[in-house]
N, C-alpha and C positions, 0 to 999 in steps of 0.2 A: 851219244857219247859213250854209253855203257857198252854198246855193241862193238864200237871201235876199240875200246880198251880191252874187251874180252878177246877180240881178234888178235891183238898184239901179244896178249898173254899166251894164247894158243900158239902163235908163231914162235915165241921164245922157247916153248917146250916141244917144238917140232911137230905140232898138230897131232900129237899122239892121241889115239882114241881113249876116251874114258875120263878126260879132265875138263870137259866142256862146262859142266855145272859149276865146278870150282872156279874156272876162269870167269864165268859170269858173276858169281857171288863176290869174288875178289874185285872184279871191275866195278860192281855196284858200290862196294864199300869205298873204293878209291875215289870214285866220282862224288859220292856223298861227302867224303872228307874234304875234297877240293871245293865243293859247293858251300859247305859250312864255313870253310876258311875264307872264301871270297865274301860270303855274307857277313861274317863277323868283321872283316876288314871294312866293308862298306858302312856298317853300323858305326864302327869306330871313327871313320872319316866324317860321317854326318855329325857326330857328337862334338867334333872339334871345329865345326864351321861357325 
């Protein structure tokens, strides 16, 4: 998932050389946020069962 998100970030910036690490770091952060959001929603749903 991170690799795919990093690829799309690179694509948006025209695959310019030199931004690969930033693409990866930002993609990691994005996936982490989405994962945490999904996890907290699952926990919230379980508490209301």
